[in-house]
Backbone as numpy.savetxt, mean C-alpha at the origin, in Angstrom:
# Nx Ny Nz CAx CAy CAz Cx Cy Cz
6.06 -10.27 -0.71 5.02 -9.12 -0.75 5.93 -7.81 -0.55
7.14 -7.61 -0.32 8.08 -6.75 -0.05 8.51 -6.14 -1.87
8.85 -7.25 -2.41 9.23 -6.52 -3.63 8.54 -6.17 -4.87
7.16 -6.73 -4.74 6.18 -6.28 -5.44 5.55 -5.04 -4.59
5.72 -4.60 -3.36 5.14 -3.05 -2.60 6.19 -2.25 -3.27
8.10 -2.47 -3.45 8.62 -2.10 -3.64 8.57 -1.19 -4.95
8.16 -2.30 -5.92 8.28 -1.85 -7.68 6.95 -1.28 -7.75
6.03 -1.20 -7.08 4.86 -0.45 -7.38 5.15 1.21 -6.64
5.86 0.85 -5.81 6.18 2.32 -5.11 7.28 3.03 -6.44
8.25 2.15 -6.42 9.24 3.23 -7.22 8.82 3.20 -8.89
7.93 2.62 -9.32 7.34 3.05 -10.51 7.17 4.10 -11.15
7.62 4.20 -12.32 7.56 5.94 -13.08 7.15 5.62 -13.81
5.76 6.37 -14.35 5.55 7.29 -13.76 4.46 6.01 -12.11
4.40 6.83 -11.36 3.42 6.18 -9.84 1.86 6.32 -10.17
1.42 5.49 -10.53 -0.01 4.66 -10.22 -0.30 4.74 -8.63
-1.38 5.19 -8.36 -2.12 5.16 -7.31 -2.61 3.44 -6.72
-2.45 2.81 -5.84 -2.86 1.19 -5.69 -3.46 1.07 -4.50
-4.29 -0.05 -4.67 -4.89 -0.66 -3.04 -3.77 -1.40 -2.48
-3.95 -1.66 -1.20 -3.10 -2.83 -0.15 -4.46 -3.78 0.67
-4.86 -4.67 0.07 -5.39 -5.78 0.47 -5.59 -6.66 1.63
-5.82 -6.48 2.70 -5.52 -6.99 3.73 -6.53 -8.16 3.94
-5.78 -9.48 4.51 -6.75 -10.46 4.89 -7.99 -10.21 5.45
-8.33 -9.55 6.35 -9.58 -9.18 6.79 -10.35 -8.47 5.89
-10.20 -8.00 4.18 -11.02 -7.91 3.85 -11.08 -6.16 3.21
-10.14 -5.53 4.30 -10.15 -4.31 3.98 -9.19 -3.53 3.03
-9.30 -2.63 2.32 -8.56 -2.04 1.12 -7.80 -0.62 1.82
-6.83 -0.17 1.60 -6.00 0.85 2.02 -5.85 1.37 0.59
-6.16 2.71 0.22 -5.22 3.62 -0.70 -4.36 4.05 -0.96
-2.87 3.78 -1.58 -2.13 4.58 -1.54 -2.19 5.40 -2.99
-1.86 6.82 -2.59 -2.54 7.80 -3.27 -1.09 8.43 -3.81
0.44 8.02 -3.40 1.45 8.79 -4.20 2.28 8.15 -2.71
3.85 8.13 -3.50 5.25 7.39 -2.70 4.90 8.23 -1.24
4.29 9.82 -1.39 4.36 10.37 -0.27 3.08 9.56 0.81
2.71 9.01 0.72 1.47 8.14 1.83 1.91 6.85 2.21
3.02 6.45 1.78 3.59 4.96 2.80 4.91 4.88 2.79
5.07 3.91 3.76 6.79 4.13 4.30 6.47 2.34 4.88
7.44 1.91 4.52 7.53 -0.09 4.67 9.16 0.14 4.39
9.58 -1.03 5.11 10.86 -1.87 5.59 10.53 -3.30 4.84
11.68 -3.87 5.02 11.74 -5.62 4.09 11.04 -5.97 4.97
10.79 -5.99 6.58 9.78 -6.94 7.26 9.24 -6.01 8.11
8.10 -6.56 9.05 7.09 -5.91 9.52 6.13 -5.33 9.22
6.37 -3.45 9.57 4.85 -3.05 9.17 4.79 -2.15 8.30
4.22 -1.81 7.46 3.53 -1.12 6.29 2.39 0.14 6.85
3.08 1.48 6.68 2.29 2.68 7.27 1.84 3.39 6.25
0.35 3.45 6.14 -0.11 4.18 5.04 -0.74 5.40 5.60
-0.72 5.92 4.96 -1.27 7.86 5.85 -2.15 8.14 4.18
-3.09 9.11 4.92 -4.19 9.88 4.22 -3.88 11.18 3.89
-4.49 12.12 3.22 -4.43 13.14 2.90 -4.20 14.14 4.27
-5.14 13.60 4.90 -5.18 14.19 6.68 -4.12 14.08 7.57
-3.19 13.57 6.98 -2.12 13.21 7.97 -2.32 12.12 9.28
-3.92 11.50 8.90 -4.12 10.07 9.87 -3.33 9.00 8.99
-2.82 8.12 9.70 -2.01 6.89 8.95 -2.75 5.58 9.71
-2.61 4.34 9.02 -3.04 3.06 9.54 -1.36 2.54 9.76
-1.42 1.23 10.27 0.14 0.38 10.37 -0.85 -0.44 9.91
-0.52 -1.46 8.94 -1.11 -2.59 8.72 0.40 -3.95 8.56
0.20 -4.90 9.33 0.89 -5.85 9.46 1.40 -6.44 8.34
2.76 -6.71 7.75 3.08 -7.14 6.43 2.75 -8.86 6.09
2.49 -9.26 7.56 1.86 -10.87 7.12 0.64 -10.85 7.18
-0.41 -9.47 7.25 -1.92 -9.92 7.06 -1.92 -9.29 5.66
-1.08 -8.72 4.65 -1.26 -8.02 3.26 -1.54 -9.33 2.56
-3.06 -9.24 1.76 -3.44 -10.82 0.72 -3.04 -10.34 -0.20
-3.19 -8.90 -0.59 -2.76 -8.93 -2.24 -2.30 -6.93 -2.50
-2.17 -6.61 -4.08 -1.99 -5.40 -4.61 -2.89 -5.14 -5.37
-3.08 -4.30 -5.72 -4.44 -4.05 -6.81 -3.80 -2.67 -7.64
-4.23 -2.28 -8.57 -4.12 -1.31 -9.06 -5.46 -0.29 -8.73
-5.31 1.13 -8.65 -6.57 1.66 -8.62 -7.56 1.63 -9.52
-7.57 1.29 -10.78 -8.13 1.41 -11.90 -8.96 0.02 -12.11
-8.26 -0.83 -11.25 -9.11 -2.56 -11.82 -9.59 -2.41 -10.54
-9.92 -1.70 -9.40 -10.86 -1.25 -8.56 -11.96 -0.32 -8.76
-12.05 -0.04 -10.05 -13.22 1.33 -10.42 -14.10 0.25 -10.96
């Protein structure tokens, strides 16, 4: 999952994407400035208001493009 997250975040041009959790919740990553992560542990996703969610990497079930969810 780390490699796929890295690929999406470093893509040029950046395309917003969703992080899908094992619980069924989805989190939109609007830009590179809205996500922080390391190889192991947690992913931090921030919204435009500066609020954030801390997501355990082990519970990420998938990644999908914003267009695929429309």
